[in-house]
Wavefront OBJ file of the C-alpha trace (Angstrom):
o trace
v 89.110 -17.644 26.102
v 86.664 -14.592 25.455
v 84.323 -13.090 28.304
v 81.734 -10.007 28.745
v 82.859 -8.137 31.617
v 81.387 -4.597 33.140
v 84.211 -0.951 33.582
v 84.372 -0.787 37.121
v 87.678 1.775 37.410
v 89.186 3.041 34.584
v 92.923 3.763 34.786
v 94.116 4.197 31.496
v 96.102 0.961 30.044
v 94.950 -1.012 32.871
v 90.784 -0.691 33.436
v 89.373 -2.405 36.852
v 86.050 -4.876 35.411
v 83.744 -6.721 37.044
v 82.112 -10.038 35.939
v 78.721 -10.880 36.624
v 78.972 -14.486 38.660
v 77.163 -16.739 36.291
v 80.436 -16.100 34.321
v 82.299 -18.317 37.383
v 80.125 -21.281 37.371
v 81.059 -22.706 33.855
v 84.978 -22.668 35.167
v 84.163 -25.588 38.004
v 86.969 -24.247 39.895
v 84.295 -21.684 42.345
v 85.290 -23.866 45.451
v 88.603 -23.106 44.911
v 88.220 -19.242 43.852
v 88.809 -16.687 46.448
v 87.642 -13.880 44.315
v 84.295 -12.853 46.046
v 84.130 -9.414 44.565
v 84.896 -10.563 41.055
v 87.115 -7.852 40.256
v 90.005 -7.918 38.532
v 92.758 -6.027 36.117
v 92.915 -6.171 32.416
v 94.632 -4.357 29.814
v 93.274 -2.074 27.325
v 96.127 -1.849 24.953
v 94.037 -0.372 21.522
v 93.258 2.041 24.095
v 89.342 1.442 24.112
v 87.325 4.067 25.198
v 85.519 2.610 28.051
v 83.880 4.334 31.101
v 82.409 3.150 34.791
v 79.277 0.847 33.410
v 80.349 -0.042 30.419
v 80.239 -3.516 29.104
v 83.537 -4.715 27.446
v 84.875 -8.212 26.098
v 88.053 -9.306 27.159
v 90.264 -12.231 25.958
v 93.040 -14.558 27.213
v 94.406 -16.329 24.787
v 94.605 -20.326 25.901
v 98.467 -20.465 25.890
v 99.114 -18.286 28.211
v 95.735 -19.530 30.503
v 97.685 -22.789 30.043
v 101.520 -21.592 30.510
v 100.247 -19.224 33.584
v 98.446 -22.454 35.458
v 101.801 -24.315 34.516
v 104.424 -22.129 36.029
v 102.118 -21.289 39.143
v 101.413 -25.020 40.102
v 102.736 -27.248 38.577
v 106.339 -25.571 38.396
v 106.307 -25.532 42.038
v 105.274 -29.243 42.646
v 108.133 -30.571 40.419
v 110.423 -28.806 42.467
v 109.589 -31.230 45.195
v 111.635 -33.545 43.284
v 115.089 -31.729 42.941
v 114.551 -30.954 46.541
v 114.049 -34.806 47.843
v 117.322 -36.130 46.071
v 119.662 -33.235 46.524
v 118.219 -34.170 50.343
v 119.663 -37.463 49.989
v 123.172 -36.107 50.036
v 122.828 -35.076 53.235
v 120.737 -38.160 54.783
v 118.318 -40.964 54.523
v 115.962 -39.980 57.490
v 112.644 -39.439 55.131
v 111.499 -36.701 56.948
v 114.796 -34.734 56.023
v 114.177 -35.860 52.861
v 110.545 -34.749 52.991
v 111.797 -31.268 54.687
v 114.157 -30.601 51.532
v 111.570 -31.204 49.059
v 108.890 -29.142 50.782
v 111.861 -26.470 50.817
v 112.497 -26.723 47.023
v 108.800 -26.613 46.678
v 108.241 -23.098 48.819
v 111.057 -22.183 46.142
v 109.476 -22.804 43.310
v 106.269 -20.897 44.722
v 108.552 -17.941 45.145
v 110.704 -18.226 41.845
v 106.414 -18.252 40.513
v 105.782 -15.407 42.456
v 108.276 -13.330 41.108
v 108.151 -14.232 37.968
v 104.510 -13.143 37.840
v 105.306 -9.610 39.096
v 107.610 -9.150 36.569
v 105.976 -10.632 33.440
v 102.443 -9.469 35.132
v 101.527 -7.429 31.909
v 102.274 -10.558 29.943
v 99.831 -12.691 31.189
v 97.116 -10.241 31.723
v 93.623 -10.504 29.780
v 92.933 -7.644 27.515
v 90.197 -5.799 26.033
v 89.179 -6.544 22.622
v 86.098 -4.366 22.057
v 83.320 -2.381 23.664
v 79.951 -4.297 24.118
v 77.165 -2.324 22.987
l 1 2 3 4 5 6 7 8 9 10 11 12 13 14 15 16 17 18 19 20 21 22 23 24 25 26 27 28 29 30 31 32 33 34 35 36 37 38 39 40 41 42 43 44 45 46 47 48 49 50 51 52 53 54 55 56 57 58 59 60 61 62 63 64 65 66 67 68 69 70 71 72 73 74 75 76 77 78 79 80 81 82 83 84 85 86 87 88 89 90 91 92 93 94 95 96 97 98 99 100 101 102 103 104 105 106 107 108 109 110 111 112 113 114 115 116 117 118 119 120 121 122 123 124 125 126 127 128 129 130 131 132
């Protein structure tokens, strides 16, 4: 997925960019999005000369997008089921089983958070060119 952005601040290899609000309308996730300022960081691995106010084109490969969605949302939800079955070893009370499922789901979110902190740069969009 390619997107046109405006450079807000150049921090060397990482660049703070902003996108037009109209770009978010194609996502159909705008009701869930908390990006009110529409600013985010992107990588500049090719070290393209960019300064504040320049227009650039960024890309996020679809495979990375799908895997990041899976790891951040689906993985924690899947973790509910092992928690539910582990809870069966300790109790047959449905409330206890639910509690174990929720604890494992929270553990899944914690694992995903730690994973993305460690692999942040791998899942960041990157600049592919300067837009004239």
